[in-house]
LONU-50140 format. One record per residue: residue in one letter; x, y, z of N, C-alpha, C, O in turn. Coordinates in steps of 0.2 Angstrom, whole numbers, plus 5000, padded with zeros to 4 digits. Layout:
% residues N
AXYZXYZXYZXYZ;...
% end
This chain:
% residues 285
M497551285247498051315242497751335236497351295233;S497851395233497551415227497951385221498451355221;M497551375216497851345209498351395207498351455208;P498851365203499451405201499251445195498751435192;L499651505194499551545188499851515182500451485183;V499551515177499751485170499751535165499251565164;Q500251545161500251595156500051555149500251505148;R499551595146499251565140499251615135499351675136;E498951595129498951645123498251635120497951585121;I497951685117497351685113497351735108497751785108;C497051715102497051765096496351795096495851765096;V496351865097495751905097495851965092496351995092;D495451965087495452015082496052015078496352065076;G496351955077496951945073497551955077498151945074;A497551965083498151985087498251925092497751905096;R498851905093498951855099499051895105499551935106;L498651875110498751915117498951855122498751795121;T499351875127499551835132499151855138498951905139;F499051805143498751815149498951765154499151715153;L498851785160498951735166498251715168497751755168;E498251645169497551615171497651575177498151545179;R497151585182497051545188496351505188495851545188;E496351445187495751405188495451415194495751425199;A494751405195494351405201494551345205494551285202;Q494551355211494651295216494051275219493651315221;G493851205219493251185222492751195217492851185211;E492151205220491551205215491451265211491151265206;G491751315213491751375209491051405209490651405214;G490851425203490151445202490051525203489551555201;R490551555206490451625207490751665201491051635197;A490551725200490751765194491551765193491851775198;P491751755187492551755186492751825187492351875187;I493451835187493751905187494251915181494651865180;V494151965178494651985173495052045176494752095178;L495652045176496152095178496452135172496752105168;L496452195173496752245168497252285171497052325175;H497852285169498452325172498452395170498052405165;G498852435173498952505171499352505165499652465162;I499452575163499852585157500552575158500852585163;A500952545153501652535153501752485159502252495163;A501352435160501452385165501352315162501452305156;S501152265166500952195163500552165168500452185173;A500352105165499952055170500352035176500052025181;A500952035175501352015181501352065187501452045193;T501152125185501052175191500452175195500352205200;M500052125193499352115196499452045201498952025204;E500052015201500051955204499951955212499651915215;L500152015215500052015222499252025223499051995228;L498952055219498152065220497851995218497351975222;I498151955213497851895212497851845218497451805219;A498451845222498551805227498051825233497851785237;E497751885233497251905238496551885236496051895240;L496451865230495751855227495451785229495951735230;P494851775231494551715233494751655228494651665222;P494951595231495251545226494651515222494751475217;E494051525224493451495221493251525214492851505211;R493651585213493551625207494051605202494651615203;R493751595196494251585190494451655188493951705188;L495051665186495251735184495751735178496151685178;I495751785175496351795170496551865171496151915172;A497251875170497551945170497851955163498351925161;L497551995159497752005152498352055152498452095156;N498852045147499352085145499052135140498952115134;M498952195142498652245138499252285134499852275135;P499052335129499552365125500052405130499852435135;G500652405128501152435132501552385136502052405139;S501252325137501552275140501952235134501952255128;E502352185136502652145131502252095127502152035129;L501952115122501552075118501952025114502552035112;P501751965112502151915109502351935102501951965098;D502951915100503251935093503152015092503352055096;T502852035086502752105085502052115084501852155080;T501652085088500952085088500652165088500952195093;T500252185084499952245084499252245084498852215080;L498852275090498152275090497952325085498152375084;S497352305082497052355076496752415079496752465076;D496452415085496152465088496252475095496152435099;L496652535096496852545103496452595107496652625112;S495952615104495452665107495152625113495152565114;F494852665118494552635123493952585121493952535124;Q493552615116493052565114493352505111493052445112;G493852515107494152455104494452405109494352345108;L494852425114495052385119494552355123494652295125;A494052395125493452365129493152305125492952255128;R493052315118492752265114493252205114492952145114;Q493852215113494352155113494352115120494452055120;V494352155125494352115132493652075133493652025135;R493152115131492452075131492452015127492251955129;D492752015120492751965116493251905119493051845118;C493751925122494251875125493951845130493951775131;A493551875135493251845140492751795138492651735140;K492351815132491851765130492151705127491951645127;M492751715123493051655120493351605125493351545124;L493451635131493751595136493151565141493351535146;G492551585139492051555143491951585150491651565154;L492151655150492051695156491351735156491351785153;E490851705159490251735158490151795163490151785169;R489951855161489851915165490351915171490151915176;P490951925169491451935174491451995178491152045176;V491751995184491952055188492552085184493052045183;V492552145182493152175179493552215184493252265187;L494152195185494652235190495152275186495552245182;G495152335186495552375182495952425186495652455191;H496652435185497052485188497252535183497452525178;S497152605185497352655181497052655174496452655173;H497452645169497252645162496752585161496252585158;G496952525165496452465165495852485168495252455166;G495752535173495152555175494752595170494152585170;A495052635166494652665161494352615156493852625154;I494752565154494452515150493952475153493452465150;A493952465160493452435163492752475163492252455162;L492852545164492352585164491952585157491352585156;Q492452585152492152585145491752515144491252525140;M492052465146491652405146490952405149490452385146;A490952435155490352435159489852485155489252475156;A490052535152489652585149489452555142488852565140;S489852525138489652505131489352435131488952415127;F489552385136489352315136489052295143489352255146;P488552335145488352325152488052255153488152225159;E487852225148487552155149488152105150488052045152;D488752125149489352075149489752085155490252055156;V489552135160489952145166489452145172488952165172;S489752105177489352095183489552145188489152155193;G490152175188490352215193491052245191491352215187;L491252295195491852325193492252335200491952355205;I492952325200493352345205493852385202494252365198;L493852455204494352505201494852525206494652555211;L495452515204496052545208496252605205496552605199;A496152665208496452725205496352735198496852745194;P495752725195495552725188495652785185495452845187;A496052785179496052845175495252855172494952815171;H495052925172494352935171494253005167494753045167;P493653015165493553075161493653145165493753195162;F493553135171493553205175494253215178494253265182;L494753185176495453195178495753235172495853205167;L495853295173496053345168496853355168497153375163;R497153345174497853355174498353315170498853335169;E498053255168498553215163498553235156498853215152;R498053285154497953305147498653335144498853315139;W498953375149499653405146500153355145500553355140;L500153295149500653245149500553205142500953185139;V499853195141499753155135499953195129500153165124;A499753265129499953305124500753305123500953305117;F501153305128501853295127502053235124502453235119;Y501753175126501953115123501753105115501953065112;N501253145114501053155107501453195102501353205096;S501953235105502353275102502953245099503153185102;W503353275095503953245093504453225098504753175099;A504553275103504953275109504753215113505153175116;G504053205114503853155118503953085115504053035119;H503853085109504053015105504752995107504952945108;M505253045106505953035107506053015114506452965115;F505753045119505853025126505552955127505952915131;G504952945125504652875126505152825123505252765127;H505452835118505952775115506552775118506952735118;S506752835122507452835125507352805133507952805136;I506752795135506752775142507152715143507452705149;R507152665138507552605139508252615140508652565143;L508552675138509252685139509452715145510052715147;L508952735149509052765156509352705161509152645160;P509752725165510052675170509452645174508952685176;D509552585177509052555181508852605187508252605189;W509352635190509252675196508752735195508352755199;M508852755189508452815187507752795185507352835187;Q507652745182507052715181506652705187506052715188;A507052675192506752655199506452715202505952725205;V506852775202506752835205506052865202505652885206;G505952855195505352875192504752835194504252865195;F504852775195504252735197504052745204503452755206;R504552755209504452775216504052835217503752845222;R504152885212503752945212503052935212502652985214;L502852875209502052865209501752845215501152835216;M502252825220501952795226501852845232502052905232;G501552825237501452855243502052855247502552825246;P502052895253502652895258502852825260503452815261;A502352785262502552715264502852675259503352635260;G502552675253502752635247503452655245503752605243;R503652715246504352735243504852695247505452695245;K504652665253505152635257505152555256505552525259;M504752535252504652465251505152435246505352475242;T505352375246505752345241505252315236504952265238;I505352335230504852315225505252295219505752325217;D505052235216505352215209505052255204504452255202;W505452305201505252345196505352325189505152355184;Q505552255188505752235182505052225177505152245171;P504452205180503852205176503652275173503352275168;Y503952325176503752395174504252415169504152455164;R504852385169505452405164505352365158505552395152;V505152305158505052265152504752295146504952295140;P504152335147503852365141504252415137504052425131;F504752445140505152495137505752465133506052495130;Q505852395134506452365131506352355123506852345120;R505752355121505652345114505352405110504852425113;R505552425105505352485101504652475099504252525099;D504452415097503752405095503252405100502652435099;N503452385107502952395112502852475114502352495115;V503452515113503352585115502952615109502552665111;A503052595103502652625097501952615098501552655097;Q501752555101501052535102500752575108500252605107;L501152585113500952635118500852705116500352735118;L501352725112501252795110500652805105500352855105;R500452755101499952755097499252755101498752785099;L499252715107498652715111498552795114497952815114;L499052825115499052895118498752945113498452995115;K498752925106498552975101497752985102497553045101;T497452935104496652945105496452955112495852955113;W496952965117496752965124496253015126495753005129;N496453075124495953135126495353125123494753145126;A495253115116494653105113494253045116493653055117;D494552995118494252935121493952955128493352935129;M494352995131494053015138493453055137492953055141;D493453105132492953145131492353105130491753125132;A492353065125491853015123491552975129490952975130;L491952945133491752905139491452955144490952935146;G491653015145491353065149490653075147490153075151;V490553095141489853105138489353045139488853045141;Q489652985138489252925138489052905145488452895146;I489452915150489252895157488852955161488552935166;K488953015158488553065161487753055158487353065162;A487753035152487053025149486752965152486152955153;Q487152905153486852845156487352825161487852795160;K487152825168487552805173487752725173487352685170;I488352715175488552645175488152605180488052625186;A487852545177487352505182487752455186487552435191;A488352435183488752385187488952405194489252455195;P488752365199489052385206489752395206490152355203;T490052445209490752465208491052475215490752505220;L491652445216492052455222492652495220493052475215;F492752555223493352595221493852585227493652585233;L494452575225495052575230495552625228495852625222;W495652675232495952735230496452765236496252765242;G497052775234497552795239497452875240497352905235;D497552895246497452965247498053005246498053065247;A498552975244499253005242499352995235499952995233;D498852985231498952965224499153035220498753075220;P499753035217499953095214499753095206499753155203;I499453045204499253035197498553045196498353085192;V498153015200497453015200497153035207497052985210;P497153095208497053115215496353095218495853095214;L496353075224495753055227495153105226494553085226;A495353165226494853215226494453215219493853245219;T494653185214494353175208493853125208493453115203;A493853085213493353025214492653045214492153015211;A492453105217491753125218491453135211490853115211;A491753165206491453175200491353105196490753105193;L491753055197491652995194491052955198490652925194;E491052965204490552925208489852945206489352905206;Q489753015204489053035201488853005195488253005193;C489252965192489152935186489052855187488952815182;V489052835193488952765194488352755199488252785204;Q487852705197487252695201487452675208487052695213;Q487852625209487952595215488752585216489052545213;W488952615221489652615222489852615230489452635234;E490452595231490752595237491452615237491852595232;L491752665241492452685241492752665247492552675253;V493352635246493852615251494452665250494752655245;T494552705255495152745255495752715258495752695264;L496352715254496952685257497452735259497652775255;R497552735266497952795269498652785267498952735268;G498952845265499652845263499852805257500452805256;V499352785253499552745247499452795241499052835241;G499952785236499952825230499652785224499052765225;H499952795218499552765212499652695211499452665206;L500052655215500152585214499952545220500252515223;P499252545221498952505227499052435226499152395231;N499152415220499252345218499952315221500052265223;E500452365222501052355225501152375232501452345236;E500852435234500952465240500452435245500652435251;A499852415244499352395249498952335246498352335247;A499352285244498952225241498552185246497952165245;A498752185252498452145257497752185259497252165260;E497852255260497352295262496752295256496152295258;C497052295250496552295244496252225244495652225243;G496552175246496352105246495752095251495252075250;S495852125257495352125262494652155260494152135261;A494752215257494152255254493852215249493252215248;M494252195244493952155238493552095241493052075238;R493852055245493551995247492852005251492351975250;A492852065255492252085258491752105253491152085254;W491952135248491452165243491152105239490552105238;L491652065237491452005233490951955237490551925234;D491151945243490751905248490051935249489551905251;G489952005247489352035248488852025243488352055242;G488951975238488551955233488751975226488351975221;H489351995225489552015219489951965215490251975210;
% end
C-alpha cells in the first residue's frame, strides 16, 4: 500500500505555497518526482496520476498560480523563468535532489523552462500535452484574456452555473473522456476567488513573451534531460501534430500516443499514463 497524501505548506520567495506530498515507501533511493498541474487547475487534479506512480518514489504536487493559494498569497514573479526558479527552490528546500519533473499543459511549459535554465537540477521530464513555444494557436486566446473583455470574462466564470462550466471542461477532452464521470470541483475552485483569477490573468500577461524566450533558449541549446511525452491524439488545445517541432529541441525523448484522449490525460487515461510512466522510470530514470 502506498503512503498517504498529506497537504503541507512552504514559504518560497516570501509566498506561502501548498502542496500534496507522498513519502517514499521502503528503501527509496530513486529520483523523487515533482508534479506541476495545468493552468486553472490544482494539485488535486494530479491525484489519479500520483496513484499510478511507483510507491518507492517520494513526490510532491505543487499548487501553482491559478489554483487556490492560501489566504491572499501573491507570487512576485509569474513568468516562466520566475516560476521555474520557485519550483526549483521549493524542491531544494524540501530536500528533493534532482527530481523528475512531471508537468501537464502549463505545468509542462514550466518543466521545460526548468530543464532549460537549471539542467543540473533536473534528472528527467514527463510531459503530458505540454504547452510549448511551437504551439501558435493559443496566442489569440491569450490576447483575448489580456484584453478588457477577457478580464471581465475571467472574473465572471465563477458566476456561470455548474452545468455550463462542466460543458466547457468536457470540450477539452477526447471522445471517450466526454462520456466519463469526472469530479470537476478541483477545476472550479480556482475561479471562486477574485484574487486567484487576478493572479491567473497576471500570469497570462507575459505568456507570449515567455514562450518566445523559451523557444529561442531550447533552439540554441537542446534540453539534455531524458524526456517522456504523453500526448492524446484528440487533444484540441495542444495538438499532437505540434509535438514534432518540440522533439527537435530535446536530445533524448520518447513519445507515447494516447488514442482517443484529449487535453486531460491525467483524468481521461490515468492508468494508461501510469503504465507508460512506470516503464519509463524503471528504465533507469
